[in-house]
SESE-34074 format. One record per residue: residue in three letters; x, y, z of N, C-alpha, C, O in turn. Coordinates in steps of 0.001 Angstrom, whole numbers, padded with zeros to 6 digits, always signed. Layout:
N
ALAXYZXYZXYZXYZ
...
This chain:
258
MET+081800+084025+106134+082640+084377+107273+083387+085671+106992+083982+085844+105929
LEU+083345+086567+107955+084168+087772+107948+084973+087788+109237+084488+087356+110282
ILE+086188+088280+109165+087028+088373+110352+087289+089832+110660+087739+090590+109801
ASP+087001+090225+111908+087397+091550+112388+088829+091412+112878+089081+090873+113955
SER+089763+091906+112073+091176+091671+112359+091758+092641+113376+092946+092565+113691
HIS+090924+093571+113903+091451+094516+114899+090281+095169+115623+089576+096007+115062
CYS+090088+094773+116870+089058+095392+117702+089565+095430+119141+090534+094759+119497
HIS+088889+096226+119950+089285+096395+121347+088139+095931+122243+087382+096740+122780
LEU+088029+094621+122392+086916+094063+123147+086998+094406+124627+085980+094410+125319
ASP+088201+094695+125120+088310+095089+126525+087625+096429+126770+087089+096659+127854
TYR+087636+097315+125775+086937+098590+125919+085429+098367+125937+084711+099020+126694
LEU+084945+097439+125099+083526+097116+125103+083125+096474+126422+082039+096736+126940
ALA+084008+095624+126969+083723+095001+128266+083665+096047+129371+082804+095982+130250
ARG+084567+096994+129328+084604+098074+130319+083294+098850+130332+082828+099286+131384
ASP+082705+099018+129145+081470+099787+129030+080218+098926+129180+079096+099413+129039
GLY+080423+097636+129469+079289+096742+129675+078617+096281+128400+077470+095834+128431
ASN+079317+096384+127268+078700+096071+125977+079252+094815+125320+078900+094519+124179
LEU+080105+094071+126011+080809+092980+125340+079881+091855+124901+079915+091453+123738
ASP+079058+091339+125802+078234+090176+125466+077311+090469+124287+077185+089656+123372
GLY+076676+091623+124315+075793+091975+123211+076539+092153+121914+076057+091745+120857
ALA+077713+092758+121980+078505+092975+120775+078964+091657+120169+078950+091497+118949
LEU+079368+090718+121006+079780+089407+120503+078615+088679+119845+078776+088066+118790
GLU+077452+088748+120463+076269+088089+119892+075902+088701+118544+075600+087982+117592
ARG+075930+090026+118466+075587+090683+117203+076624+090389+116122+076279+090246+114949
ALA+077882+090300+116515+078925+089966+115540+078696+088584+114955+078732+088408+113737
ARG+078465+087625+115798+078269+086253+115318+077030+086140+114456+077029+085428+113452
THR+075968+086843+114844+074743+086844+114041+075001+087426+112662+074416+086982+111675
ALA+075889+088436+112594+076236+089070+111321+077267+088276+110531+077640+088674+109428
GLY+077732+087155+111085+078720+086338+110392+080143+086798+110583+081029+086393+109830
VAL+080388+087653+111593+081737+088130+111876+082342+087272+112982+081976+087400+114150
SER+083252+086416+112611+083905+085483+113536+084961+084732+112738+084679+084233+111649
PRO+086189+084650+113279+086710+085122+114570+086917+086638+114622+086680+087372+113662
MET+087382+087062+115822+087748+088446+116092+089109+088465+116770+089442+087565+117541
LEU+089883+089486+116479+091200+089644+117105+091156+090878+117998+091059+092003+117508
THR+091228+090664+119308+091205+091772+120255+092639+092185+120571+093504+091342+120807
ILE+092874+093480+120570+094226+094026+120496+094693+094581+121837+093954+095279+122530
SER+095924+094259+122182+096564+094782+123392+097127+096167+123134+097750+096410+122101
THR+096906+097082+124086+097507+098418+124017+098392+098715+125216+099163+099675+125203
LYS+098281+097880+126269+099065+098080+127490+099441+096703+128035+098565+095871+128272
LEU+100723+096462+128232+101118+095172+128811+100588+095032+130229+100289+093921+130667
ARG+100470+096128+130946+099997+096061+132321+098546+095628+132415+098066+095297+133499
GLU+097836+095625+131282+096449+095169+131266+096269+093955+130353+095148+093623+129967
PHE+097363+093305+130015+097258+092174+129107+096418+091041+129692+095785+090293+128946
ASP+096405+090908+131018+095612+089839+131615+094131+089977+131285+093426+088974+131183
VAL+093652+091206+131117+092251+091429+130739+092010+090945+129316+091023+090264+129040
ILE+092919+091303+128419+092828+090860+127021+092856+089334+126949+092037+088711+126274
ARG+093798+088764+127646+093962+087306+127627+092720+086606+128154+092317+085580+127606
ALA+092104+087138+129207+090918+086524+129798+089751+086519+128814+089000+085546+128743
ILE+089600+087602+128056+088523+087644+127059+088758+086580+125996+087836+085854+125625
ALA+089989+086485+125508+090305+085481+124491+090111+084067+125025+089618+083193+124312
ASP+090495+083844+126266+090335+082519+126859+088864+082131+127003+088511+080957+126900
ALA+088013+083127+127240+086601+082851+127497+085790+082634+126229+084694+082075+126284
GLU+086314+083068+125087+085548+083028+123843+086280+082202+122796+087412+082533+122443
PRO+085669+081142+122291+086375+080263+121355+086770+080928+120045+087710+080482+119386
ASP+086063+081994+119654+086359+082641+118375+087044+083995+118540+086989+084840+117647
VAL+087691+084194+119692+088431+085437+119926+089902+085113+120157+090245+084281+120997
PHE+090769+085789+119392+092206+085710+119588+092692+087059+120115+091929+088025+120152
CYS+093954+087125+120521+094464+088373+121080+095879+088635+120595+096531+087771+120008
SER+096335+089855+120858+097707+090247+120559+098389+090684+121848+097758+090788+122900
VAL+099687+090937+121745+100503+091374+122882+101266+092614+122459+102073+092559+121531
GLY+101020+093746+123137+101751+094929+122729+101423+096181+123509+100558+096192+124386
VAL+102148+097247+123159+102008+098560+123797+101766+099603+122702+102613+099805+121832
HIS+100622+100251+122752+100278+101308+121803+101269+102465+121949+101735+102724+123059
PRO+101603+103164+120866+102544+104288+121001+102091+105350+121989+102930+106019+122591
HIS+100784+105524+122172+100323+106472+123194+100803+106080+124585+101001+106940+125443
GLU+100989+104783+124807+101331+104256+126129+102826+104051+126310+103262+103617+127376
ALA+103615+104355+125293+105040+104033+125338+105751+104684+126514+106620+104060+127123
GLU+105409+105909+126845+106078+106587+127957+105745+105934+129291+106554+105970+130219
LYS+104555+105336+129396+104155+104675+130635+104788+103295+130764+104885+102751+131864
GLU+105221+102729+129631+105881+101422+129646+107160+101499+128805+107329+100726+127862
PRO+108058+102431+129145+109232+102676+128300+110239+101539+128324+111072+101421+127426
GLU+110162+100708+129347+111121+099604+129464+110598+098325+128830+111094+097236+129120
THR+109593+098454+127962+109042+097284+127277+110176+096475+126652+110927+096973+125813
ALA+110278+095240+127071+111388+094390+126644+110921+093360+125625+109836+092791+125745
THR+111747+093136+124636+111436+092109+123647+111193+090769+124311+110280+090039+123925
ALA+111997+090442+125304+111852+089152+125977+110487+089002+126646+109905+087917+126634
GLU+109977+090086+127228+108668+090028+127869+107555+089883+126840+106597+089142+127064
LEU+107669+090570+125737+106697+090404+124664+106671+088961+124171+105607+088384+123948
ILE+107850+088398+124006+107945+087009+123544+107339+086059+124564+106633+085119+124198
ARG+107609+086298+125834+107070+085421+126884+105543+085446+126883+104907+084393+126922
LEU+104960+086628+126839+103510+086741+126853+102885+086166+125584+101774+085637+125614
ALA+103607+086273+124472+103093+085774+123200+103094+084255+123120+102584+083691+122152
GLU+103654+083587+124116+103604+082128+124137+102208+081605+124430+101919+080434+124185
HIS+101339+082465+124953+099974+082039+125251+099302+081532+123974+099474+082140+122918
PRO+098544+080441+124041+097973+079842+122826+097084+080762+122011+097018+080627+120790
LYS+096403+081690+122656+095489+082577+121940+096170+083861+121446+095549+084642+120724
ALA+097428+084089+121819+098150+085286+121389+098739+085028+120005+099621+084185+119844
VAL+098237+085769+118999+098607+085462+117619+099333+086597+116906+099710+086451+115743
GLY+099538+087737+117592+100203+088865+116958+100950+089721+117966+100720+089615+119171
ILE+101838+090564+117478+102629+091477+118308+102183+092912+118022+102314+093395+116897
GLY+101659+093585+119038+101195+094954+118885+099828+095147+119524+099325+094215+120151
GLU+099198+096324+119392+099636+097233+118367+100776+098106+118863+100880+098435+120045
THR+101607+098459+117933+102785+099258+118199+102975+100214+117033+102228+100162+116056
GLY+103965+101083+117130+104221+101989+116030+104521+103391+116502+105109+103595+117564
LEU+104103+104364+115691+104414+105766+115954+103171+106622+115748+102451+106464+114762
ASP+102931+107524+116683+101817+108467+116553+102330+109854+116901+102503+110187+118073
TYR+102573+110665+115869+103057+112023+116065+101922+113046+116004+102164+114250+116094
PHE+100685+112567+115853+099542+113477+115836+099235+113955+117246+099120+115157+117489
TYR+099102+113006+118182+098825+113360+119572+100098+113500+120401+100166+114325+121313
GLU+101115+112680+120075+102379+112694+120806+102166+112567+122322+102724+113333+123108
HIS+101353+111589+122708+101169+111314+124125+102442+110763+124757+102597+110797+125977
SER+103341+110263+123939+104653+109801+124393+105726+110446+123524+105493+110708+122344
PRO+106912+110705+124104+107993+111308+123310+108354+110444+122103+108271+109217+122157
ARG+108746+111086+121039+109038+110358+119806+110143+109330+119978+110039+108218+119460
ASP+111201+109685+120701+112309+108746+120843+111890+107509+121625+112353+106403+121346
VAL+111008+107700+122611+110517+106548+123379+109635+105669+122496+109754+104444+122518
GLN+108758+106291+121725+107930+105526+120800+108791+104678+119870+108493+103508+119630
GLN+109849+105270+119355+110704+104572+118406+111417+103388+119049+111547+102328+118438
THR+111877+103575+120283+112555+102484+120985+111606+101322+121245+111952+100160+121028
VAL+110409+101649+121710+109421+100611+122001+108982+099915+120703+108777+098701+120682
PHE+108844+100685+119637+108500+100119+118327+109538+099081+117908+109180+097987+117472
ARG+110802+099411+118034+111855+098468+117642+111853+097208+118516+112164+096120+118032
ALA+111509+097348+119788+111420+096169+120657+110329+095218+120161+110496+093999+120191
HIS+109220+095783+119710+108144+094956+119157+108570+094279+117862+108266+093107+117636
ILE+109269+095013+117021+109723+094420+115766+110640+093231+116039+110545+092200+115373
ALA+111516+093378+117007+112407+092267+117361+111615+091063+117840+111970+089924+117537
ALA+110544+091309+118588+109703+090204+119066+108983+089534+117904+108849+088311+117877
ALA+108519+090331+116941+107853+089754+115775+108828+088905+114965+108474+087834+114473
ARG+110053+089393+114833+111069+088638+114095+111363+087308+114796+111469+086268+114147
GLU+111494+087354+116125+111849+086161+116896+110728+085134+116908+110980+083933+116808
THR+109480+085606+117030+108344+084684+117161+107723+084312+115826+106998+083322+115737
ALA+107998+085095+114784+107348+084958+113478+105865+085293+113545+105108+084944+112639
LEU+105443+085970+114616+104066+086455+114706+103992+087824+114041+104943+088601+114128
PRO+102883+088131+113382+102808+089398+112640+102803+090625+113537+102179+090642+114599
LEU+103504+091637+113091+103575+092925+113755+102360+093752+113345+102066+093879+112156
ILE+101655+094313+114324+100456+095106+114077+100836+096575+114275+101044+097026+115402
VAL+100924+097311+113170+101508+098653+113181+100431+099728+113137+099544+099724+112284
HIS+100543+100648+114092+099755+101883+114119+100681+103008+113697+101772+103154+114250
THR+100261+103808+112720+101067+104966+112345+100148+106127+111993+099200+105979+111223
ARG+100447+107287+112574+099670+108488+112293+100595+109700+112304+101295+109955+113284
ASP+100588+110430+111212+101452+111604+111042+102917+111258+111301+103676+112081+111814
ALA+103307+110039+110945+104675+109593+111216+105177+108665+110109+105954+107746+110369
GLU+104738+108905+108894+105052+107961+107816+106540+107831+107558+107041+106719+107395
ASP+107257+108946+107516+108681+108876+107186+109433+108012+108184+110201+107133+107793
ASP+109216+108258+109469+109928+107490+110488+109437+106048+110539+110224+105131+110775
THR+108142+105844+110318+107621+104474+110314+108284+103655+109215+108763+102547+109458
ILE+108310+104199+108022+108932+103482+106899+110416+103269+107157+110937+102179+106921
ALA+111102+104302+107639+112547+104197+107860+112871+103120+108888+113791+102328+108684
ILE+112130+103081+109984+112396+102080+111027+112068+100684+110525+112837+099746+110738
MET+110930+100545+109861+110556+099217+109360+111584+098695+108360+111953+097522+108402
GLU+112047+099565+107460+113037+099127+106469+114377+098829+107126+115041+097856+106768
ASP+114775+099652+108074+116028+099412+108784+115994+098078+109514+116954+097309+109473
GLU+114881+097814+110178+114754+096551+110916+114628+095359+109974+115079+094261+110298
MET+114018+095570+108811+113888+094468+107860+115266+094012+107377+115456+092838+107057
GLU+116222+094936+107324+117575+094568+106912+118254+093668+107939+119198+092951+107608
LYS+117777+093701+109188+118338+092842+110239+117737+091439+110201+118254+090520+110837
GLY+116654+091279+109459+115964+089998+109379+114488+090226+109143+113875+091100+109755
ALA+113925+089435+108253+112530+089632+107867+111578+089345+109018+111879+088562+109919
TYR+110425+089996+108966+109354+089770+109940+108025+090076+109249+107974+090955+108389
PRO+106953+089373+109605+105652+089611+108978+104913+090751+109659+105257+091133+110778
GLY+103901+091298+108998+103135+092350+109648+102070+092965+108771+101862+092565+107625
LEU+101399+093952+109345+100367+094703+108637+100322+096124+109166+100720+096397+110299
ILE+099832+097023+108328+099485+098366+108771+098002+098331+109102+097175+098097+108222
HIS+097661+098560+110359+096252+098473+110751+095583+099825+110563+096232+100870+110591
CYS+094259+099778+110369+093453+100998+110222+094125+101948+109224+094344+103123+109516
PHE+094436+101426+108073+095234+102196+107118+094495+103463+106712+093339+103418+106291
SER+095180+104593+106845+094622+105876+106408+095713+106752+105816+095586+107975+105752
GLY+096792+106102+105382+097967+106831+104927+097997+107069+103439+096982+106963+102751
THR+099181+107392+102955+099391+107748+101562+099705+106517+100714+099933+105419+101222
GLN+099707+106747+099405+100105+105679+098493+101551+105270+098761+101898+104097+098626
ARG+102386+106220+099136+103791+105919+099425+103902+104930+100577+104692+103988+100507
LEU+103120+105131+101637+103156+104209+102766+102661+102835+102352+103265+101824+102710
ALA+101574+102789+101607+101049+101501+101153+102079+100768+100306+102309+099574+100499
ASP+102700+101477+099371+103679+100841+098490+104887+100333+099274+105397+099246+099000
ALA+105343+101118+100247+106491+100701+101061+106152+099470+101882+106951+098537+101969
ALA+104961+099464+102488+104551+098320+103300+104406+097068+102447+104864+095992+102830
LEU+103774+097209+101301+103597+096060+100416+104942+095518+099938+105116+094306+099816
ALA+105892+096411+099669+107216+095982+099220+107938+095172+100279+108784+094338+099959
MET+107604+095416+101549+108201+094656+102646+107417+093392+102966+107742+092686+103920
GLY+106394+093102+102183+105609+091896+102406+104462+092076+103369+103823+091099+103762
PHE+104186+093312+103758+103124+093579+104727+101738+093510+104078+101586+093570+102857
TYR+100745+093381+104945+099343+093454+104553+098799+094830+104950+099399+095546+105751
ILE+097650+095177+104370+096995+096453+104628+095597+096156+105172+094805+095475+104521
SER+095298+096672+106369+093996+096436+106985+093154+097704+106913+093598+098790+107286
ILE+091932+097539+106424+091059+098681+106145+089942+098745+107190+089291+097747+107500
SER+089746+099952+107718+088712+100174+108734+087536+100934+108130+087482+101164+106922
GLY+086597+101319+108993+085423+102057+108552+085713+103409+107954+084834+104007+107332
ILE+086934+103914+108124+087296+105195+107517+087043+105180+106016+086725+106216+105431
VAL+087180+104024+105391+087027+103936+103944+085617+104308+103495+085405+104616+102322
THR+084655+104283+104409+083275+104642+104065+082979+106120+104269+081909+106591+103882
PHE+083913+106866+104873+083654+108273+105187+083617+109103+103894+084321+108794+102933
LYS+082812+110131+103881+082617+110933+102680+083920+111573+102205+084156+111668+101000
LYS+084760+112010+103128+085968+112743+102761+087193+111840+102592+088324+112326+102573
ALA+086973+110534+102471+088095+109587+102417+088404+109126+100995+088804+107979+100798
GLU+088230+109989+100013+088448+109577+098630+089908+109201+098372+090181+108279+097603
GLU+090846+109907+099007+092258+109556+098822+092530+108133+099304+093262+107383+098659
LEU+091934+107766+100443+092090+106396+100940+091463+105408+099973+092035+104350+099712
ARG+090309+105733+099444+089661+104816+098511+090525+104595+097268+090569+103493+096721
GLU+091200+105640+096837+092102+105481+095695+093245+104526+096021+093649+103724+095179
VAL+093766+104614+097244+094837+103699+097642+094317+102266+097695+094980+101347+097213
VAL+093141+102072+098274+092573+100719+098386+092429+100090+096997+092637+098888+096831
ARG+092078+100893+096017+091929+100352+094654+093238+099767+094132+093217+098912+093246
THR+094370+100210+094661+095671+099752+094162+096240+098568+094939+097177+097919+094474
VAL+095695+098284+096099+096258+097222+096947+095813+095867+096406+094618+095664+096188
PRO+096731+094942+096184+096336+093618+095688+095338+092941+096629+095434+093078+097849
LEU+094398+092226+096063+093383+091559+096873+093987+090621+097903+093446+090460+098997
ASP+095109+090002+097552+095687+089030+098473+096495+089660+099602+097174+088960+100353
ARG+096419+091002+099720+097101+091685+100825+096119+092496+101685+096555+093280+102529
LEU+094836+092327+101492+093847+093132+102193+093220+092398+103375+092903+091212+103294
LEU+093049+093127+104467+092258+092673+105601+091227+093756+105904+091337+094884+105424
VAL+090223+093400+106703+089219+094373+107146+089132+094332+108664+089395+093306+109291
GLU+088756+095472+109243+088714+095592+110696+087728+096674+111095+087232+097425+110255
THR+087450+096742+112401+086626+097837+112917+087421+098849+113722+087104+100038+113692
ASP+088455+098405+114447+089112+099236+115460+088090+099676+116510+088249+100713+117153
SER+087044+098873+116671+085978+099227+117614+086542+099317+119039+087449+098573+119413
PRO+085983+100242+119818+084721+100982+119623+084865+102298+118879+083981+103150+118965
TYR+085965+102485+118145+086200+103728+117427+085842+103579+115948+085726+102466+115434
LEU+085667+104726+115269+085614+104807+113814+084502+103963+113196+084732+103239+112227
ALA+083314+104056+113750+082188+103320+113176+081979+103731+111726+082018+104920+111410
PRO+081757+102765+110840+081550+103080+109424+080163+103664+109180+079268+103555+110019
MET+080007+104274+108036+078671+104639+107583+077882+103337+107393+078439+102382+106851
PRO+076613+103252+107811+075729+104323+108270+075685+104500+109793+074734+105081+110317
HIS+076711+104000+110512+076701+104060+111975+077644+105131+112520+077888+105186+113725
ARG+078168+105971+111649+079148+106948+112098+078574+107833+113201+077433+108291+113130
GLY+079402+108060+114224+078954+108840+115373+078462+107979+116518+078212+108477+117615
LYS+078323+106683+116262+077901+105739+117295+079098+104872+117684+080078+104804+116942
PRO+079027+104206+118843+080110+103279+119189+080225+102173+118142+079221+101591+117731
ASN+081428+101894+117723+081676+100845+116741+081687+099485+117423+081914+099395+118629
GLU+081444+098430+116659+081506+097072+117194+081792+096105+116062+081579+096449+114899
PRO+082272+094898+116367+082716+093979+115320+081685+093667+114246+082058+093426+113098
ALA+080401+093663+114583+079379+093372+113572+079458+094313+112384+079071+093953+111272
PHE+079964+095525+112620+080000+096526+111562+081126+096281+110554+081263+097029+109587
THR+081923+095249+110773+082932+094869+109782+082296+094682+108412+082931+094931+107387
ALA+081049+094247+108396+080356+093981+107137+080247+095234+106273+080334+095141+105049
HIS+080061+096392+106880+079937+097628+106106+081269+097994+105444+081309+098413+104288
THR+082344+097828+106191+083665+098098+105627+083981+097121+104503+084483+097512+103449
ALA+083682+095851+104736+083945+094839+103715+083150+095119+102441+083651+094916+101336
ALA+081917+095583+102597+081092+095883+101425+081685+097017+100608+081671+096969+099378
LYS+082207+098037+101280+082836+099145+100564+084119+098695+099872+084384+099093+098738
VAL+084909+097877+100543+086136+097358+099926+085790+096507+098702+086448+096602+097666
ALA+084757+095679+098831+084321+094861+097694+083938+095737+096508+084287+095443+095365
GLU+083218+096813+096793+082820+097746+095736+084043+098357+095055+084105+098435+093828
LEU+085006+098785+095852+086204+099416+095305+087036+098444+094476+087683+098844+093508
LYS+087019+097180+094853+087828+096176+094154+087053+095478+093030+087616+094671+092291
GLY+085764+095793+092906+084985+095211+091825+084666+093747+092000+084582+093003+091023
VAL+084485+093325+093250+084128+091935+093534+082884+091926+094412+082450+092971+094896
GLY+082315+090746+094615+081133+090613+095445+081479+090540+096917+082626+090291+097286
SER+080481+090758+097753+080690+090712+099205+081140+089338+099668+081995+089224+100547
ALA+080565+088285+099077+080967+086932+099464+082416+086675+099106+083140+086018+099855
GLU+082840+087192+097961+084222+086989+097530+085192+087744+098428+086243+087211+098785
ILE+084853+088989+098801+085771+089739+099666+085849+089094+101034+086903+089125+101670
ALA+084757+088511+101501+084795+087801+102781+085723+086599+102697+086521+086359+103603
GLU+085619+085847+101614+086475+084673+101436+087937+085071+101313+088810+084439+101907
ILE+088201+086117+100542+089577+086555+100314+090214+087071+101599+091332+086680+101935
THR+089518+087943+102319+090112+088517+103530+090263+087473+104632+091177+087560+105452
THR+089374+086494+104651+089526+085405+105620+090774+084589+105307+091547+084259+106207
GLU+090967+084268+104050+092159+083513+103647+093425+084325+103922+094439+083770+104346
ASN+093370+085635+103683+094523+086483+103968+094850+086480+105455+096018+086422+105838
PHE+093816+086542+106293+094032+086509+107734+094694+085190+108131+095642+085181+108917
ARG+094206+084098+107599+094804+082791+107909+096274+082748+107499+097112+082214+108227
ARG+096581+083309+106338+097943+083269+105834+098887+084110+106692+100045+083743+106895
LEU+098389+085230+107190+099228+086118+108004+099280+085659+109448+100364+085526+110017
PHE+098135+085417+110045+098063+085023+111461+098059+083507+111553+097046+082893+111886
THR+099189+082924+111258+099273+081465+111123+099005+080730+112420+098651+079552+112401
LYS+099168+081404+113539+098954+080758+114840+097469+080655+115200+097100+079866+116069
ALA+096625+081436+114548+095188+081430+114823+094584+080133+114284+094574+079895+113076
ASP+094097+079323+115171+093599+077985+114819+092074+078018+114787+091421+078024+115830
PHE+091522+078041+113585+090062+078017+113447+089693+077427+112086+088511+077314+111762
């Protein structure tokens, strides 16, 4: 069993590729899958996919790119939506200063609203961060002083400093297909340092397809390629990394019943 801890099945559904992608994932041994919310205004689509598929869970959240479009995102609304049985995480949320599709101050406010929801519900916070490490760490540490909350850095592509800070706060690190890219040696060095019991694997599909599928639409079945590279970096077998990351997912996403 392998778990794709972060995918966007609504994007695959939009493109007419969902049924085939789900079948290929299950054939490859990738199940369950966690489909991620990026817009509360479209959460009903995410929820419907999770409701229709026994091995699909979902999250509740607003991507930092969307923060300006949903600036009034309220902790109470996140908590209400997260009451759904298949909703097992809060996010994705965080900071993205690379594209800056939303103003930084708005991103930060919305990020803190998600953290409060994660603290209240005890559901893990799913953090996106790009070119914003200093502020991401500062906000997470500031909020941790108000009360602990669980979480992970998804699609990790940051520095050793970010990994160390996240791990010190009890967070997990989720690795995507980027780890297979030729120019990702710095990331591979970080992965070598992350304890096995804090690692997850994901696709972030339909983006960031791993080698040998780079340049093609990504899908959950390709989690196996990322897991194989992580296993190589950690010096363990593919079966062992599958078992370890599955157990890690269970430990973090305690609401996911499978």
